[in-house]
Structure formats: C-alpha cells, structure tokens
N, C-alpha and C positions, 0 to 999 in steps of 0.2 A: 943453344942458347935463348931457342924461342920461352923456350919452358924455364930459365930461369931468369929472362924476363918476366914472365906470367906470375912469377913467386914474387917480386921483389915487387908489385904493383900494392899500393895498401888499399886495405878495406873504405869502402865509406866510412863506416862504423868507426874505422880508427882513425880518418880523416877526421871526422866531427868531434871523437874525443882531444887528437889535438889540439884542434882550434879554440873548445871550451876549455882547454887547460890555458893555450895564451890567451883569450883573454881574461881567463881568471885572475890571472897571473897580474893582467893590465889593469882591471877593474878594483885588485888589491891595492894597488901603486896607492892606489889614491885615497885607502880609508887608513889613516896612522894605527887606530889600534880598531882588534878584535877579539870581541870578550864570549865566552859560552857559557852560557846560563844553565845547566845539569842537574839533575837530581835523580835518586836511585828509584825512587818512585812517587806516583801521581799525591795529590792532598796536599801537598805539604807548601803551597803559594808560588810554586816557580814562576809565573806569568806573571804575577802582579811583582814579583823581587825584580823579573827581567825590565816591566814596564817603568816601576819604582828608578831604577836606575839610571834607566836612557831618558828620564823626565830628568833631573838630577844632573847627570851630565851636558843636558841641551840648556841648561840655563846661563852655561860660558861656553858652550861650543859647541858644533854644528854636530848633530847626532840624528842615528835609524836604529830601528829596533827591525831585525826578519825573523818573522815567526816559523819553526820550523819543523812546529807539531803540524806534519801535513793531513794527517788525519781527526785530531781535538784541535784547531785552533782557536784560542783567543785574546790574542792581542788584539786583532780591531776594536774589539768589543770594550776591553779595557779602554784601550785610547781616544775612542768613541769616533772610531771611523769606520762603522762595519759596513756604513749603506753608499758606501763609497769605494767605487770601482777604478784601479789603476789605468790608465789611459796609457793606449799601445800606436808605440810608433812604427817607425819603417823597422830598426833592429832591434828595439828597446821597449819597455815594460814600467810606465813614468812611476815610483813605490806613490801611494798618497801622503799628504803631509797630514799630521795630528799636532796636537798644541805644541809650543815653540819650536812649528816647525822639522817636528824630527818625522824622521821620511821612515815609511809603515809600510811594510808588504808581509802580506801572509795568504793561506792557499784560501783561504775563507772569501777573500778578497776577491776569487777567481770562478768559483763555484755559481752556480743559477739560481739553486733557493740554499739560503743560510743555513737549514734545517736536512739538506742532502748528504748521506754518509757518503766516505770516499773511502768504496771496499776496494783498496789495491794490496798488491805483493809486493814484496820490497823493490824488486827493480823499479817499477812505477815511483813510488816513494821517490826513491834515490832521483830519480830522473826528472820530478817535478822539483822536487830540493836544488837539484843542480839548473834549471834554470832559474830560479827565484835568484840564485846566486849570482849567476854569468849574465842572465840576458833583463837584466831588472837595472836603469840606472841610476846607481848608487850618486855618484859624481863623489866631492871630495867632502867627505868626514871626517872629524876627529874622532868618532867613537860609532862603532857597529854592534851589537847588543844581541848574540841572536839565543831563540828563545827556545830549546830542543824541548823532543818529548820524553819524558819521565822514561828511567831505562838505559840500557848498554848495548841498541840492537843498531840496526840499519841507518838511522836517521845521525846518530851521533857518530858512528863510525864514518859516514860518507862526507862530513862534514870536516872531520881527521884531518883525512883523504882529500877534501876538494880545493881547502884552504891552505895556501904553503905559509902563513906566519900568523897565527892566530897567536894572540898575545898569551891567552891560557883559559882558565876555564872556573867559573865561580859554581861554587857546589850549596844547595840550598836543602837546608833537613831543618825537622822540628824535635825541639830536646828529647823525646821518647826514643825508650832502645829501639822500637821497632822500626820508624826512620833511619834510627842509625846506623841497622845492621844493613840496610838496603844502601846507604850511602857511599859506608866505606866500600862499597861495592862499584858505584863510580868513580870514586878517589882511583882503584885498582885499575879502573878502569883506562881511564885518564894516563897515567902511570903504561898499560901498556900501548897505547899510541901513542906517546911520547908527549902527551899534552900537557902543559904547565899548569899544577893546581896553583892558582892566585889564592884563593882562601875560601871561607866556609862562611855561610850566615846563615843565623839560626832564626827561624822564622816562629811565628805564635811565641815571643820568650816572654809571656806572661801578660799581667792583666792589669793593669792597676785601676778602681773603678773612679768616674771621674766626680764623683759628689763625694766620697767617705775616704777617698785616694788607698782605700786599701788593696797590699799586692797579693793577685794572686796566683802562681806556679801552675795557669790549669791542664798543662803538659809535661809539669813538670820543666826545670830550668837548668840552664849549665848544659847540658850532654852533649852540644853542637862546640862550648869553645873548652871540655875535656876531650871530644875524641881529636877534634887539631891539635891540641899538644900533645896530644900521644905519639898520633904521625907525623908530628912536625910540619906541619904547614902553616899557613898564617889564617888566626880566623879576624874575621873582616868584624862581627858586629851581630848583635840581636837586634830584632825589631820586633815590638808588644804589640798584640793583639789589640786592634783598636777596629771598633763597627762601623768608619768609615771609611776603613780599605773598601769593604766589601757593598759600600752605597756607590762609591765612589766608581768602584768597578765593574758595578749594576749601571748606572748612566753613564757612563761612557767620561767619568773626570777622573783624571787620576787624582789620589786624595792629599800624593805630596802638595799638588799644583794646587789644589784646593784649601787646604790646611793645611799651610807651609809651617806652623807655631805646635803642630802637633809632635809632642815623642815619638811618634812612629814615623813622623818624616825628620824629624832632624836625627833620628837612629839614621834611617838611609844615608844621610851625608854624612852624617861619617864615615857609612859605612863607603861611602864613594871616596872620600878621602885617602880611606885606610886601602882602597881600591889602586889608587893614583901612586900613593907610595911604594905598594905594591906590585906594582910595574915597569915602575922607574927603578926598581932594583936589580943588580946583577940576579940570575936565577939562581934561588940556590938547593940542595939535591936534600929533598925531603927524607927524612927518613921513615919511608913504607915499609911495611908489614905486612905480608896476609895476611887477609881477616882472619879472624879467632883467635891469632898469635901472641900474647902476652910480651 
C-alpha cells in the first residue's frame, strides 16, 4: 500500500507543468485571436511583417506581439521599445507598450546586454518561451501576433503545443524559388502539427521607382501567389520593397504608422483585411501536396 501511494505522488516537475497548462488556458481565454507568423528561412522580412500586422490591427483593436525568437529577437527594435524593461509583479511580467498601445514581449528586453548571445539548447529555449506565454500579463487582447524564428524546429513546435487555440499561421516568403522551397516546408510543418495556414504573404514583391514610376521585379514576382494557388491555401497579398521600411525599422518607428499612404502600408492594410476575412471563415481543407510532387 505504501508503495502504491508513493507511486501515485505527482512529481514537482509534473505539477508545475500542469499549473502552467491551466494558466495558459486562462491567459488564452482573454485573447480573441492568436496569429503565428512564420517562414521557412531567415531574411524574408518575417519580423517586419509581424510588426506591420500588429500595427494595423492596433488601429481599431487591442493588439500585442510576442517575439518568440529567443536567440535572435528583433521586434523590440522595430517597435521602438528596445531600451524599455518589462516591470515584474508578484506573479507576472508586465509587457511594455509600443505605438498605439501595442503590448510587446521579447527575450531582448530581459537580457542585461542587448548584444549578449543566448547560447541555449532546445529545452532552455522552450522553457523561456513558455514563461513569456504563461507568466506575462497580456490582459484582454483582440489580437496577439506571435513572431516565430525561421525554420521548423523547437520554438514553432512549442508554440503549436503550448497554445490551445491558435487561429493559424501566416507564412512569409519572397518571390524567388529558393525562398519558396523552404516555405513549402513550413506549410508542411503546419499540416503536421494540425495548425491552420491562414495564408501566404509575399514580401519584397517588386520595387517601384518613386521618381519615374518604373516597376522592377528585383526578386522575381508572383511566386508566392502561384505557390499558394498550387497548394490550395489563401494568398493574402504582396508587399513591395520600400526603403522607408528599413529606415523605420532601424529608427524604431513602424513605417505603416509613419507613412500610412505609401503603397507598402496600403498593402499591409489589404493583407489584414484578407486575414480577418480568412479567420472568419470555416476552416477549409487545404489541398496539401508533398514537397516536390506536382
């Protein structure tokens, strides 16, 4: 009998995991929509897209953004809160507020030195991500945008497992085939973890000269839309190259707020409208095909 009672005891680790799961459920109840932004490779402007989506959402709703890239967090700089430290309460961390009251949380805000390298193995990164999900006072939000690191490893898998009711993923690509190859892997990852793909965004989709009006497809164009059509998933829109995006990101001033009348900012507005429309639909069964199969 004593041995059976001993075996029935719950370990401290299991008890904490159960508490975290319950707390995540409570936190999630106060957030109407949770949108994951992901890409198959780095360098496609995923964090810029995530920040732009949050800014457009925040124009008429309560929005937040979670920087889930533990080792390469960029969101605080883009949102202009790089040097602001979250306040610690008794049981919570308070996220900092950026433009339009957007709540921001990132590993970058917790490091003693902004240039410090986070040299952690997978379990530690997952633990840190769980803390930012569960022990941050997000409050009542209409939209939480979650900026994932590139690829399909620990952090994306943890998000898929930890958050009980993610609306789905926005997959960011650039037009060229090299990027599309890796993005198809992200889409297959979403399928494997049963995460809905809300749509594809094609970033760096051509450049229009502001002086002469000539349009040049620097990295090709239309590849994201063709891929989305082939896989039977929504194409949310393309974002043209605009030097103001780079300038705003470096200065901590989101360009969609600084230059709302620019073609790129208008493209973001259209993408958000398409995204809202897609989230309001009954989930469709996408025509997923294995990579490389026509």
